[in-house]
Legacy VTK file of the C-alpha trace (Angstrom):
# vtk DataFile Version 3.0
C-alpha trace
ASCII
DATASET POLYDATA
POINTS 299 float
-29.559 88.323 7.526
-32.585 86.500 6.381
-34.526 86.030 9.567
-37.477 83.603 9.680
-39.855 84.438 12.532
-42.849 82.572 13.932
-45.445 84.509 15.997
-44.840 87.670 13.893
-48.403 88.761 14.198
-48.362 88.772 17.844
-47.102 91.292 20.498
-43.500 90.290 20.834
-43.202 89.064 17.255
-44.559 92.259 15.828
-41.955 94.420 17.696
-39.276 91.996 16.723
-40.146 92.377 13.052
-39.971 96.114 13.295
-36.410 95.988 14.993
-35.316 93.485 12.460
-36.394 95.650 9.486
-34.968 98.761 10.968
-31.684 96.957 11.366
-31.657 96.103 7.673
-32.441 92.397 7.983
-34.814 90.673 5.514
-37.717 89.024 7.374
-39.884 86.145 6.540
-42.912 85.792 8.994
-45.492 83.083 9.292
-49.132 84.293 9.282
-52.424 82.477 9.472
-54.251 85.367 7.815
-53.435 87.821 5.058
-51.298 90.621 6.219
-50.688 94.136 4.716
-47.632 94.516 2.527
-44.560 95.805 4.424
-41.075 96.790 3.226
-38.562 94.190 4.193
-41.093 91.463 5.140
-42.316 88.488 3.199
-45.422 86.948 4.768
-45.626 83.204 4.463
-49.127 82.005 4.600
-49.612 79.098 6.950
-49.301 77.854 10.489
-47.186 75.685 12.751
-49.180 72.622 11.724
-48.473 73.185 8.034
-45.102 71.570 7.087
-45.111 73.007 3.641
-45.474 76.532 4.962
-42.800 75.974 7.472
-40.464 74.777 4.824
-41.153 77.961 2.674
-40.509 80.140 5.851
-37.082 78.710 6.833
-35.791 77.993 3.300
-32.425 79.880 2.828
-32.751 81.665 6.284
-29.575 82.029 8.418
-31.629 82.009 11.671
-35.036 81.039 12.861
-36.517 82.919 15.847
-39.439 80.930 17.315
-41.629 83.453 19.084
-44.975 81.881 18.471
-46.676 80.134 21.518
-49.857 79.645 23.364
-50.096 81.501 26.723
-53.793 80.891 27.314
-55.726 77.608 26.539
-58.876 75.855 27.977
-56.987 72.627 28.678
-53.501 70.825 28.450
-54.215 69.705 24.947
-54.361 73.365 23.746
-50.877 73.975 25.294
-49.555 70.768 23.783
-50.737 71.655 20.271
-49.400 75.317 20.451
-46.167 75.013 22.433
-45.074 71.384 22.318
-46.174 70.219 18.782
-45.614 73.678 17.295
-41.996 73.662 18.532
-41.419 70.160 17.306
-42.738 71.176 13.882
-40.610 74.187 13.396
-37.448 72.329 14.669
-38.242 69.683 12.011
-38.550 72.182 9.269
-35.270 73.866 10.461
-33.545 70.539 10.234
-34.834 69.806 6.757
-33.435 73.297 5.752
-29.897 72.256 6.817
-29.792 73.622 10.337
-29.945 77.423 10.574
-29.272 78.999 13.897
-32.318 78.614 16.191
-33.318 81.227 18.848
-36.250 79.979 21.018
-38.527 82.105 23.142
-39.515 80.223 26.335
-40.740 81.635 29.677
-39.738 81.739 33.296
-42.793 79.456 33.824
-40.769 76.635 32.367
-38.711 76.555 35.684
-41.811 75.401 37.552
-43.476 72.819 35.215
-45.454 71.337 37.908
-47.492 74.503 38.688
-49.442 74.899 35.394
-50.077 73.389 31.972
-48.506 76.490 30.411
-45.229 76.026 32.453
-45.227 72.322 31.633
-45.713 72.884 27.988
-42.856 75.505 27.827
-40.587 73.132 29.725
-41.473 70.374 27.166
-40.631 72.679 24.263
-37.369 73.613 25.903
-36.548 69.830 26.181
-37.237 69.498 22.368
-34.907 72.332 21.539
-32.182 71.123 23.767
-32.368 67.490 22.237
-32.148 68.896 18.683
-29.033 68.817 16.504
-29.589 72.610 15.621
-27.181 75.288 16.915
-29.636 76.850 19.390
-29.964 79.451 22.172
-33.059 79.934 24.420
-34.421 82.762 26.239
-36.752 82.764 29.204
-38.353 86.265 29.537
-40.087 87.316 32.731
-43.191 89.560 32.711
-43.231 91.303 29.227
-44.849 94.711 28.824
-44.829 97.734 26.541
-46.848 99.562 23.915
-49.230 97.111 22.244
-49.455 94.673 25.068
-52.984 93.557 26.090
-52.124 91.133 28.932
-51.239 94.022 31.305
-54.080 96.214 30.185
-56.494 95.202 32.968
-53.860 96.129 35.616
-53.568 99.713 34.220
-57.281 99.993 33.966
-57.915 98.997 37.553
-55.082 101.252 38.722
-57.032 104.255 37.496
-59.419 103.615 40.353
-56.496 103.450 42.982
-56.704 99.773 43.277
-54.594 96.663 42.482
-55.830 93.104 43.037
-52.784 90.854 43.419
-51.754 87.310 44.302
-50.193 86.561 47.651
-46.879 88.410 48.176
-44.079 87.580 45.993
-41.471 89.011 43.516
-41.138 89.330 39.799
-38.819 90.462 37.145
-39.924 92.425 34.053
-38.600 93.275 30.685
-39.776 95.955 28.044
-40.829 94.304 24.855
-38.369 96.571 22.833
-35.477 95.409 25.010
-36.562 91.877 24.444
-36.765 92.279 20.694
-33.105 93.739 20.783
-31.933 90.790 22.688
-33.482 88.261 20.301
-31.816 89.995 17.332
-28.552 90.095 19.189
-28.777 86.353 19.744
-29.899 85.713 16.185
-26.627 87.329 14.944
-24.353 85.779 17.771
-22.688 82.458 17.807
-25.222 79.997 19.213
-24.403 79.338 22.786
-26.513 76.220 23.415
-27.644 77.768 26.748
-30.715 79.227 28.324
-30.734 82.816 29.235
-32.972 84.746 31.586
-33.175 88.477 30.882
-34.763 91.485 32.555
-34.577 95.153 32.803
-31.449 95.036 34.924
-33.103 95.799 38.269
-33.117 93.434 41.243
-36.673 92.584 40.663
-40.048 94.002 41.930
-42.305 93.036 44.765
-45.915 92.656 43.609
-46.805 95.676 45.771
-44.102 97.706 44.234
-45.031 96.793 40.654
-48.630 97.737 41.368
-47.574 101.099 42.769
-45.408 101.550 39.733
-48.318 101.100 37.429
-50.290 103.675 39.549
-47.568 106.133 39.042
-47.807 105.562 35.211
-51.443 106.320 35.082
-51.159 109.180 37.677
-52.888 107.527 40.606
-51.836 106.310 44.125
-52.582 102.721 44.277
-53.562 100.540 47.201
-52.439 96.919 46.598
-54.763 94.298 47.790
-53.550 90.685 47.979
-56.064 88.061 47.293
-55.730 84.382 48.513
-55.313 81.754 45.694
-58.892 80.323 46.434
-60.537 83.822 45.845
-58.327 84.304 42.725
-59.678 80.864 41.390
-63.341 82.107 41.892
-62.346 85.381 40.022
-60.966 83.306 37.226
-64.188 81.328 36.941
-66.083 84.660 36.786
-63.664 85.897 33.997
-64.166 82.681 32.057
-67.965 83.141 32.365
-67.747 86.757 31.246
-65.149 86.565 28.547
-65.048 83.001 27.508
-61.921 82.045 25.477
-60.766 85.755 25.834
-60.467 85.643 29.581
-57.165 87.001 30.898
-57.294 85.263 34.262
-57.545 81.514 34.059
-57.289 78.725 36.581
-53.981 77.791 34.880
-52.684 81.340 35.226
-53.759 81.445 38.914
-51.624 78.447 39.625
-48.462 80.117 38.571
-49.292 83.735 39.564
-49.281 82.540 43.197
-45.818 81.327 43.043
-43.762 83.643 45.318
-40.706 84.139 43.023
-40.695 84.905 39.371
-37.442 86.830 39.367
-34.768 85.847 36.909
-31.538 84.032 37.941
-28.810 86.719 37.630
-26.267 84.038 36.708
-28.305 83.288 33.582
-28.312 86.968 32.333
-26.892 87.257 28.708
-23.314 88.554 28.777
-23.043 92.299 28.389
-20.959 91.914 25.327
-24.070 90.590 23.555
-26.947 92.729 25.178
-27.807 95.047 28.008
-31.290 96.328 28.748
-31.857 100.102 27.975
-35.413 100.746 29.208
-35.904 101.302 33.015
-39.213 99.915 34.221
-40.627 103.278 35.388
-39.947 104.832 31.890
-41.291 101.719 30.074
-44.541 101.736 32.097
-45.092 105.360 31.382
-44.627 104.668 27.650
-47.125 101.882 27.933
-49.739 104.048 29.679
-49.326 106.762 26.977
-49.925 104.201 24.386
-53.097 102.809 25.961
-54.439 106.332 26.122
-53.613 107.119 22.597
-55.344 103.941 21.582
-58.375 104.775 23.444
-57.920 101.858 25.911
-57.290 103.691 29.060
LINES 1 300
299 0 1 2 3 4 5 6 7 8 9 10 11 12 13 14 15 16 17 18 19 20 21 22 23 24 25 26 27 28 29 30 31 32 33 34 35 36 37 38 39 40 41 42 43 44 45 46 47 48 49 50 51 52 53 54 55 56 57 58 59 60 61 62 63 64 65 66 67 68 69 70 71 72 73 74 75 76 77 78 79 80 81 82 83 84 85 86 87 88 89 90 91 92 93 94 95 96 97 98 99 100 101 102 103 104 105 106 107 108 109 110 111 112 113 114 115 116 117 118 119 120 121 122 123 124 125 126 127 128 129 130 131 132 133 134 135 136 137 138 139 140 141 142 143 144 145 146 147 148 149 150 151 152 153 154 155 156 157 158 159 160 161 162 163 164 165 166 167 168 169 170 171 172 173 174 175 176 177 178 179 180 181 182 183 184 185 186 187 188 189 190 191 192 193 194 195 196 197 198 199 200 201 202 203 204 205 206 207 208 209 210 211 212 213 214 215 216 217 218 219 220 221 222 223 224 225 226 227 228 229 230 231 232 233 234 235 236 237 238 239 240 241 242 243 244 245 246 247 248 249 250 251 252 253 254 255 256 257 258 259 260 261 262 263 264 265 266 267 268 269 270 271 272 273 274 275 276 277 278 279 280 281 282 283 284 285 286 287 288 289 290 291 292 293 294 295 296 297 298
């Protein structure tokens, strides 16, 4: 296939490109900045607010996989620009191109749009996709991790000291980035289902305590989980904002949805096994991630 990908320079998008090329597909990927040449990949210079670039991206493509999105912004306007208007723009370009299959990467946060600007913006993006005339399928991943991920790095670093600072008790689902990439490619090749899937590693989910201890095992330390109340996490978020500015990992918006007690997937929304099944157990995936951090000098 010719696969058009947004967000190809990011964590998930980069892994998706690798899997697509390895599977023999031809990839067109949107990029704001010049990228090194790569076999099987045509980089399209531009961004989601550039209609001409989007037209070049999707022209002749059998499928568009919309990975690009904003996970961290200082205010609602930033999430609107990246997640709502960006989705509107790529949908419009796909429509102008004759309606290729459309695979949209959403988030479990879209289930609770009232908790955070991020979740609200992802729910709005889902609404736009569902209302379009395109043949579409959507995926709501849970917590994504794996080699190359920077969002989970702080958890691994703190775990080296035998500690884990967590939100109030709850549960979450996880998926390894390579499994997610395989799922997106499988959906790209499948008949569009016009449905929303929720995918994980096949487990029953993890308590926050259990996830923290699993990261400890991955870094070779016994971890003591410490649950922090939402008010204290909000203070920590202010400190992270002061220390790292726009690069802060913990923000007030993230605190709002981190403290929700249930971020496990709905088993009834799992993709059918005929399309995809996960292959990376969480413990093995976390160990691979820790090894990558060490090789990269980050841990």
